[in-house]
N, C-alpha and C positions, 0 to 999 in steps of 0.2 A: 803466253796467252793468259786467259784467266787462270790458267794453270800456274801462271807465274805471279809471285807476290809483287804488288805494286807499291811504290813509294812516291808520293806526289812531291815534286821538287819544290824548293822553298819559294820559287818565283811564280808558281801557278796556283797557289791556294786561293788567293783573292779572286782570280779569274774564274775558278770553278764555282766559287760561292755565288758570284754574280750570274754565271751561266745557269746554275741550278735555279735561281729565282726566275729567270726568264723561261726556263724549261717548264717549271711548275705552272706558271701562268699560261703559257702557250698550250700545254697539254690539258690541264684541268679545264680550260675553257671549252674544250670539245669533248670532255669525258662525261660519260653518263654517271648519274649519282647512284645507280643501281647496277649490280653485276649483270653483264650481258648474258642472254640465254645461251645455253649450249647449242652449238651448231650440229651436234649429233652424229653425223655420218663420217666414217673414215674409209669408205670403200672407194670404188673407181671414180666416184664423183668428188672425192676429197672431203676435207673437213667442212667445206662451205656448202656442200650439196650441189655444187656446179660440176658439170662434166669437164673432163680434161680439155676438150676442144673449146668449150665455152669460156674457160678461165683465161684471161689475158691481162697484159699490163707489164709493169716493171716491178720486180721484187728486189728491194734493197736491203742487204744484210750487212751488219757491222759487227765485227768481233775483234778481240785482242789477239795478237798473232803468236803462233808457235808453228814450227815447220810441220810437225806431224799432224796436228789437228787442222791446220790450214789445208793440207793436202786432202785430208779426209772430208772436210767440208766441200772442197771443190769437186770431189767425186760424187758426193750427194747431190750437189747442184747440177752436175751433168746428167745424172740419172733422173732427177726431177724434171729437167727441161725436156728430156726425151719423152716423158709422160705428159708434160704440159708444154707443148711446143710453142704456144702463144704467149708464154710468160718468159720474160727476159730477166734472168737473175743477175744482179749486179752485186758482186761480193767484195767487201772491203775488209782488210785486216790491218790493224795499226799496232805499233809496239805497245807493250803493256803499260808502260809509264805514261804514254800519250793517250791511252784509251779514255780515261774520264773526261778529258777536255774534248776529244773527238765526239764522244757520245753526247755530251751536253750540247755541243754545237749542232749536231744532226737532229737531236730531239727538238731543239728550239726552232730549227728551220723546217721541221715536220717533213723531212725527206729521208726517213729510214723506216723500214717495216719490221725488222727483227734486230734486236740488240742483245748484248750480254748484260744481264742484271747483276749487280754486285752488292753484296752485303744487304740484301733485302730481308732484314730480320727486325723483330721487335726488340728494342733495347730494354734493359732492366730499369726500374723506376728511378734508381739513383742516377741514371745517365740520361734521363729525359732531356731532349734537346740535342742529343748527339747522334740522332738517326742518320744513316747514310743518305747520300743523294737519292739513290733508287728507292729506299724505304720512304723517303718524303714524297717522292713521285707516286709511289703506290698508294700512299695514304690520301693523296690528292686526286686519285682516280686516273693516274697517268699511264697505267698499264692495263691491258685487257685481262679480265679474270678468266683463267683457263681451267678452273676447278672442274667444271662439268663437261669439258670437252671429252669426247669418247676416247681419243688417243691417249689421254692421261692415264687411262686404265691399264695401259701397257707397262707402266712403271711400278716398281716396288712401292707399296703404300708407306713403308717406313721411311723411305727416302723422300717421298712427297711430303710426309708429315714434318720432316726435318727442315724443309725449306718453305713452309707456309708463312705467310705474313698476315697477321690478324685473322688467322683461321682459313685463309684462302690461298690457292696456288696460282701464282702469276707467271711461273716460268717452268720450262722443261729442263730436267736435270740430265745433261748429256753424258755424265759418267762420274766416276770417283777417281781421285788421284791421291797418292801418298808422297810425302816429300820431306820426311825427317831422316832419310837414310842416305847411303852412298852406294854407287856402283863400284864394284871392285874386280880386279883382274885376278881370276882364280889361278892362272898359271904362275903369275908373279908371287902370289901368296904361297903356292906350293914350293916354288923355288927357294923361298926363304923360310920355309917351315912355319908359316903363319896360319893360325886358325882364326875364324870369324870371332871377333871380340864380343863379349857380352857385358863387360863393365868398362867404366871410364879408364881405370888403370890399365886394363888389357889393351884398350884402343890406343892409349898413349904409347905403350910398349910397341905395338905394331908400327905406329908412325915413326917412332925413334929408330926401330930396326931398319925400316926402309930408308930413312934419312942417312943412317950410318953406311948404308950400301950405295949411297949416291943417287937415290931415287927420290923424286918429289912425291910425298905421300898423297897430296890432294890437289886436284885441279879445280879452280873456281873462276867463273867468268865475271869478275868484278867490274869490268867496264860497263856492263849493263845494269849495274848496281844491285837489282833485286836478287840475283843469284847469291850474292854475298850475305843476304839475309836468311837464306835457307838454314844454315847451321843454328840460327837463333831458335828455330822451332825445336830442334833437338836439345839445345841447351836448356830451354824452358822445361822440357819434359823431364830432364834430370833433376831439376830443383822442385818442380811442381808436377808430380807424375800422374795425377788423375785430374779429371775434368773439374771435380769439386774444388780442389786446391787452386786450380787456375782461376776459377770463378771467384773464389775467396780473395785471391790477390787483387783481381780487378776491382772488387767491391772495396777492399781496404785502400787501394790507391784513390778511387773516386771519392771515398768518404774521408780521405786524408789521414787514415789511421796508419798508413804505411808510406814510406818514401822510396824512391828509386835508388837511393844511396844505402838502403838497408842491406844486410848480409845476403838475403835471398836474391833480390834483383842484381846486386853487384856480382854474385856468383855466376849469374847468367852471362854477364859481360866478360868475366874472367874466362869462362869456358869457351865462349866464341873467340876471344883473343888467342887462346891456345890453339884452337882449330886453325885460325888464320896463320899462326906461326908454323904450321905444318904444310901450308900451301906454298905455291910459287911466290917468292918475295915480290914479284912484279904483277901479281894477279889483278890488282886494281885496274890495270890497263889491258887485260885480256878479255876478249869478247866471249860471251856465252856460246855463240855458234861455233867457236873454234875449239871448244873443249872436247867434244866427242872425237874429233880426228886426233888430237893430242893424246887422249886416253887410249885410242886404238893403236897408236904408235908406241905405247909404253912410256910416254913422257911422265904420266901420272899413274900411280897404282890404284887410286880411287878418285871419285868425283862426287861431291854432294849434289844431288839433283832430284827431280821428281820422277815418279814412275811414268808420267806422261811422255818422257823423253826416251823411253825404251826402244821405240822403233828407230829413232835417229841413232842411238848408241849401237844397236844391232847392225844397222846399215854401215856405220863407220868401222866397226870391228870386222864385219864381213867374214866371220868364222875363223879369224886368226887365233882366237883363244876363247875360252869360255869365260863369261862374266856373270856375276851375281849381284845381289842387292841385300843390304842389311841395315837395321836401324843404327844410327850413330849412338852408341851407348854412353850417355853423359852422366850417368849415376853409377856409383860403385855398388849399388844394389841391383843385381841383374834383373829382378822382377820389374823394376821401373822402366826397363829398356826393351821389354819383349815385344811390344806392339808399335807399329808405325803410326804416326799421326797423319791425318788426311783431310780431305775436303770434298764436298760435292762440287763437281767440275762446272764448266761453263753453263750458266743457266740462261736459256734463251727466252726472251720475253717480247711481246708485241706492244709497242706504244699505242696509247689510245688515239693519238693523232696520226697513226700510220696512214700513208696515202693508199695502201692496198692491203687492208686487213684480210680480205678473202684469200689472196695469194699467200699471205703470211701463214694463215691457219692451214691452208692446203700443204704448204711446205712442212710445217711442224707435224702434220698428220703423216706425210710421206716419210719424214725423218724417223718417226716413231714406229713405223712398220718393222717387224722383227728382222726381215732380211736386210733392209737398209741399215737399221741400227746395229746389227751384228757386224756388218762390214765397217761401219763408222768407228766403233770402239776398237776394233782390231787394228785399224790404221792409225787412229789417234793415240793409241796407247792407254786408253782409259779403262778402268774396271767398269763393267756394265751395271746400270741401274735398273735393268729389266731382268725378270727372272728367266731361268732356263737358257742362258747364253753362256757359252764357254768363254772364260776370261782369257784363254790363251796360255801358251807354255810359260812365258815370263811371269805373269801374274799368278799362275798356279804354283810356280816355284817359291813364291813368297807368301803363300796362303797362311802359313803359321804366324806370320807377322801381322796379318790383316783380319784374322778371325774375330777379333774384337775391334770395333771401330772407335778410334779416339780422334776427336776433332783437333786439328792443329791450333796452336795458340792464336794465330791470326784469325781463326774462325770464331774465337771466343771474345777476344779483345775488342772493346769499343773505344776508339780514340775520342779525346775531348777536342772538338773543333776550335776551342778558344785557347788551347795550349800551343806552345811552340813546336816546331818541326822535330826537334831532338827527342821529344816525348811522344811522337806519333805511334811508335811501335808497341810499348813505350821505351823499350830497351834501345839505347842509342848505339847500335852496332855499326852503323855506317860512318861514325866518326872515329872508330877504332883504327889504328894503323894496320895495314897500309891504305885502307879505304879513306881514312882521315888522318889526323895527327895526334889523337888523344889516346891515353892508356885507359884501362877500365875505370879507374877512379875518376879521372877527368871526364870521361864520357858519361858516367853515372851522375856526376855533379851537374853537367850541362843538361842532362835529361830532367833531373829533378827541378832545376831552375825553370825550364820550359814548361814542365808539368804544373808547377805551382802558379805560373803566370795565368793559367786558365781558370783560376778560382777567385 
């Protein structure tokens, strides 16, 4: 879902740019030049002030898909329709890599009421012109300003501050996820006297021990492409262990003081390649959805994945063994590896040209109620963004890794839309074998060529 990292395929970039232009024109044409006034109420009459019986119409929701969160959204929708019987909720979820195109099409056609806003952030001055599609739409008045909606008060202010665009909140933060770690089979670790590694050398030793025992250390769903990018987040953390160093790398690349063939960026690719070498040799053809069952069968000792997938993992394992989760330690300094990298999860926004804003705001108000939201995060596998909600056994078990929030690399990086695809991450992990055909040096050289093409 938005829980998943997206990589726009080489063939869709131009289409998205054209679609964005159409969306901006279509939405900004009907957007107010001033923020809409707060609708105020979150009680039985909903955010719009209308009674449950009076509110009617068709509410169209579009999200990027994942099994757990899709199921959680469907339960919210069923409960919402029970309270608002005259509103017909039409829920659509599409694969993550197809979401940008689907969102652009629906926004242009003005036939969607709630969407997932992606990368709606202000970019640094040196990257002006590289704003995301949704940031450009927000700047053009394309999303309803939710800042003063009463239901926004239910969320942690620090989280709301982290997702503001030009000082305003245009989206509801559904949760937090972490994705620089691996699920691991505790029984298998115990069988081979393995401890949770805290350094890269220890992690390599764990993987080699498992390989020597005839066990595949890592299960990766490379067929869906984006799961193969998850280890990149961990690899970047090992070379650039704090937010300031990540931001400095981005600035140095944008100002061309650094190259993607330099030792640091190359080390990222070398680390990812070594992680790939510990995975199933055929993982490029294995679907993400097939990994939990294989992990449950003991085919893999570990699987790099996000905490959002914990309900699916738990269902697949079904009590057969205990499993845990730890950060992939890609630095030989244990202090660099002690915290998981994460993100603010699916951010729900209302387009300014939504056919039924009243229903959309009523749904967001209903979603934000504590009892509804508590059930949602438990089922979706998200860490809560509202205070006073128990995160659940799994997330509580990794609390030591999440006590300090570190945004993942993909939450910091701003791609250059004028550069080639190999530099979009900008680390060219998808061209490493077996996802592609290049070694780290070749992948770095291709990335640098594509990056330089943007200037």
